N, C-alpha and C positions, 0 to 999 in steps of 0.2 A: 610655904604657908607657915604661919606662926600661930599655934594655939595659945601660946603664952611665952613669956621670956624664958629662953633656954630650952624650949621644946622644939625639936626639929621634926619635920614630917617626911618620912620616906614612903616608898611605894606600899609597903606592908601596912603602915598606919593608915595611909590614905584608903586602902581597900577596906580596912576595918571601919573607918568613918563612913565609907559609902554604904556598908551593910547596915550600920546604925541608922544612917539617914533614911534608908529605904523602909525602915520599920516605924518611923515617926508618922503619926496619923495625919491625914490631910487637914484636919481642923487645927492641930497644933502648928502645922506649917503656915496656915492662913493667919492664925493669931500672931505668929512671929513676923510674917511679912507686913501685916498692918501696923505693927508696933515698931517697925524698923524704918527710919527715914529713907535709907537708900532704896528700899523697895517701893516707896510711895511716889518716887519721881520717875519721869520718863514714860508714864503711861503703862507701867508694868501691872499685869493682872494678878492679883493675889489669890484668885480663885482657881488657878491652874496648878495642881500639886506637882505634876511632872516638870513643868517649867520652873517651879520653885526649887525642886530637888536639883535640877540641872544647874541653876544659878548658884545654889549653895555649894555644890561640888566644885564649881569653878572658883568660888571664893576660897574654899579650903585648899585648892591646888595652887592658889596664888601666894605671893609673898606677903600680902597684907595681913595684919592681925585680925583675929576673929573677935567679934564683940562678945561681951559676957553673956548676953541672952542666948546666943547660939551655942556657946560652950556649955552652958547649963542644960540646954535642950538635948545636946548630944550626950552629955554625961548622964542625964536621967534615962535616956533611951538605952545606953550601954548597961546601966545598972538594972533596968527592967529585963533586958535580955539575959543578963547573968542570972537574975533571980528566977526567970521563967525557964531557962534552958540548961540549968545545972552549972552555971559559973563559966569560968574561962575555958574549960575543956569543950563545952558546947559551942562556944563562939569559935574556938579553934577548929572544931570539926566542920562547922558551917563554912568557915573561911577556906578550909582545905577542899571541901566539896565545890565551892565556887571556883577555886583555882583549877581543880580537876576538870570542871565543865569548860573553863577557859582553854585549858590545854587540849581538851577534846575538840573544841571548836577550831583551834589552830591546826590540829591534826587533820580535821575534816577539810579545812581550807587547803592544806598541803596535798591531800589526796585528790581533791577536786582539781587543783592545778595540774597534778600529774596526769589525771584522767583526761583533762582538757588537752594537754600536750600529746598524749597517746591518740586521742581522737583526731587531732589535727594531722598527726602523722598518717593515721589510717585514711583520712580523707584525701591526703596528698597521694597516697599509694593507689587508692581507688581511682582517682583522676588519671594517674599515669596508666593504670591498666585499661581504663576506658579508652584512653587515647590509642593504646596499642591495639585494642579490639577494633576500634574504628579503622585503623590502618590495615589490619588483617582483613576486615570485611571489604574494604576497597580493593585490596589485592585479590581477594577471593572473587569479587565481581569481575575484575580484569581477567583472571584465569578462566572464569566461566565463559566469558565472551570468547577468549582464545580457543577454549575447548569446543564451543559451538561452531566456531569457524572451521576448526580442524575436522569436526565430525561432518560438517557440510562438504568440505573438500574431500573427505574420505568417501562419502556417499557418491559424490560426483565421479571420483576416480573409479569406485566400484562399478558404477553404472557404465562408465566408459570402458572399463576392462571387460565387463560382461558383454557389452555390445561387440567389442573387438573379438572376444572369445567365440561368441556366437557366429560372428562373421567368419572366423577362422574355421570353425566346425563346418559351416555351410560350404566354405570353399573346398575343404578336404573332401566332403561328401560329393560335391559337384565333380571333383576330379575322379573319385572312385566310380561315381555313377557314369561319368563320361567313358571311363575305361570299359565298363560293363556293356554299354549300349553303342559305343563308338569304336570298339576294337575289331578283332577278326569277326567278320559277318557270320562265318560258319560256326565259330565258337560261341558267338553271342546268341545265335538262334538254335544251337544244338539242343535237341530234346524238346523243342517246341514245334508241334506238328503244324501249327497255323502260321509259322514264321514270326511268332512273338518273341519276347525277351526270354532269356534263360533264367528261369526262376531259381535254379540251383545256385547260380552265382550270386543272385541277390540275397538268397537265404544265407549263404556263407558269409557275405559281407555284413549282414545284420548280426549274425551270431558272433562275429569277430569284432564288432563295433564296440566303442566305449559307451559307458553308461550315459554320458552327456549327449551321445549321438543318436540314441534310440528314438527320441521324440522326432528328430529330423527324418530318420528312416521311415517312421510311421507316416509322416506327411508325404514323403516321396511315394510310398506304397499306395496311399489314398489317391494321389494324383495319377499314378500309373493305372490304377484300377478304373478311375473315372474316365481316363482317356482311352480305355479299352486295350491298353498295351499288355495286360495280363489276362490270361484265360482263367476259367474257374479253378482249375487245379493249381495254377500258379498263385492265384489269389489266396487259396486255402493254405498253401505251403508257406507263403510269406506271412500270412496272419498268424500261423502257428509259431513261426520263428520269432515274430514280434512279441507274442504272448509269453513265450518262454523267457525272452530277455527281460520283459517287464516283471514277470514273476520272480526271476532271479534277483532283480534290483530290489523289489519289495521284500523279498526274503531276507536280504542282507539288512534291511531296515527294521526287522521285527525285534531286534534287541539282543539276541544271543549270538555268540560267535564261537566256532570250534576252537579258536586260539585262546579264548578266555577260559582259564582253568577253573574259574569259579562259576561258570555257567552251569545251570541245572540241566542235565541231558534228558530228564523226564518232564521238563516243563512243556506246556502246550505250545508256546512260541518256538521252542527249539524243535519240537517234533514237526510243527507245521512248516518251519523254514527248511528243514532237511527234506521233507516230502516235496515241497515246491521245487527244490533243486534236484529232485529225482533220486536221492540217495536211499530213501526208505519208503515203504508203502504207508498209506494212511487212509482212514475212512472219515468222511465229514458228515456229521449229523446236523442238519440245518433247521432250526426253528423258524420257518419261513415267514409267518405273519409277524413274529417278534422282530425279525430282521428287516422286514419292510417298514415297520414303524421306526426302527432305528435309522433307516436309510431313506427317509421321506424326501430329503433334499435331492436325492438322485432320481427317484422313481415317481414322485407325486407331482401332478400338474396343478397349477393354481386354480383351475376351473373345477377340480374334482372335490366334491363335498362328502363323498363316502369313501372310506378307506379300509383295507386296500382294494383296489379295483382289479378286474380280470386282466386288464392291459398291463398293470404293474406286475402282477404275478407272472404273466408271460415274459415280460422284459427281464425279470429277475431270473427265471429259469434259463432264458437264453444266455444271460451273462455268465451264469455258473457253468453252463455247457461250454461256452467259449473259453472260459478260464481253464477248464480241465481238459480241453481238447489237446491231444498230443501228450497227455500225461497219464499213461496207463497205470501208473503206480497209485493214482488217487481215485477213490470212489466217493460219490456224494449221494445222500438221501435227503431230498427236500420235502419236508412234511408241512402241509397246510391244514388249518382247520377246515372242516367241510361236513355237510350233513350226510353225505353218502361216501362209503369207503371205496377208494379206487387207487390203483397202482399202474403207473405207465413208465416206460423207458424213454427218457428224453434224449439221451445220447448213449454212446457206448459205455460210459462210466457214470451216468447221472440217472437216478430214479426219482420220480415225482410221486408223492403219496398224499391223498386226501384222507383225513382221519376217519370221517364218519362220526355218528353220535350227536349228542346235544350238549349245550352249555359251552362256557368259555374254556380255553386251554385244552381243547379236545386233542390237539396234536401232542400234548405233553406225554400222555400215556403211550402213544405210538412210538415216540422217540425213546422213552425209557425201555419199552418192550424190545425195540430194535437193538438198543445197546446191550440189553440182557442176552438177546439171541446171538448177536455177533460175538460177545465175550464167550458164550458157551461153545461157539464154533471155533474158538481159538484166535479170533481177530485181535490185532494189536494196533496201537497208535490211533485210537478213536478220539476225535475232537468234536465237541458239540458247540455250535455257534448260537448263543442266546444271551440276552440280558436278564433272563428270569433266574434269579439266584436259587429259588426252590427247585426248579427243573434241573439246573446245573448240579445241585447237590444230589438229587436222585440219580442222575446219569453217572455221576462220579462213583457211585457204589458199584457200577458195572464197568469201571475202567475208563470212562470218557473224561478227557480233559476239556476245560472250558475256555473259549475265547469270545470276545465281543463281536457282534456282527459287523461293526465298523472295520475290524481288521480284514474281514473278507471283502467288504465294500471297497477298501482302498486298492485292492488288486484288480477290480473289475472296471 
């Protein structure tokens, strides 16, 4: 651009002229455009200040000379700016501020470009990770299907193995049973006055049997009893042997073990387990109605609307007597709520007590008094079977340990 002869325009001057042009009023620009022939041709609108400034800047940036009217207009505006803003220093400060703003915009553009690049990299990384996750999920689904097939095969093998084991047990028992009933006729019937089977040999076979064989021996005993092959004494002896084996099996499942150094020797489970195996004496205090409520699945019939019934009480007493039959080291006191006090001996080591009195939990006082009396008599290893926490706490003051009635029910 040429402002005049010998005057060259560099970028710094052009920026100064742009600032001066931005301060010229729209009216002055319109007057200049209307008085300049080049602005009156081509349908240019002189009423648009922004368009006028843009066209004038293009003229200033070109190599064409600027007319005297525009030079005067710019000169006057520069002079006004100097007079209003403190001279050249103010213009310089404004120019520097504009340059700083421009540099800031360029820096912002650079940061934006850098952030855009980082965002593109992150998006690519996320896409790659999503692809890996999808592949892992497909692999996981395939592994899950393989696991399900393996578990199905394992269940099938376990069922087959169990069937084969059961068949092996039955075969072994059949051999032993055949030896007992098909061996020497004199030995097989010795001790049996009516020519029946030798109960002693059956009892010995039961006592030496494995845990997995006891259920099968129980079935054999039921079949023999039903067929009349065992007399009353033989049936009783076989029943006692079966109960002893079942009690020993359940005792091992009560949770404590002598080989476990951390087992509490004074815990109710340890005491009960040792008593069932015949190693120590023990006294069982049974909260009978509480136990029947806990064992309704065993003793209650669907047709019964009142609970507990007399039949359920009789069945419960019978099962406790059967459980303790042949176990002289165990004694049991079964205490029911009842309007009238009564005590009766149900078997050699089982006593049934009705509490007497009125109100609920009448048996509680009898149980606590019984524990107190037995403690004063020097009795040890007392166990109270109840789910009543308050009753268990009162009985514990007199040395009674507590177990849930379901523990007792599992043995019967």
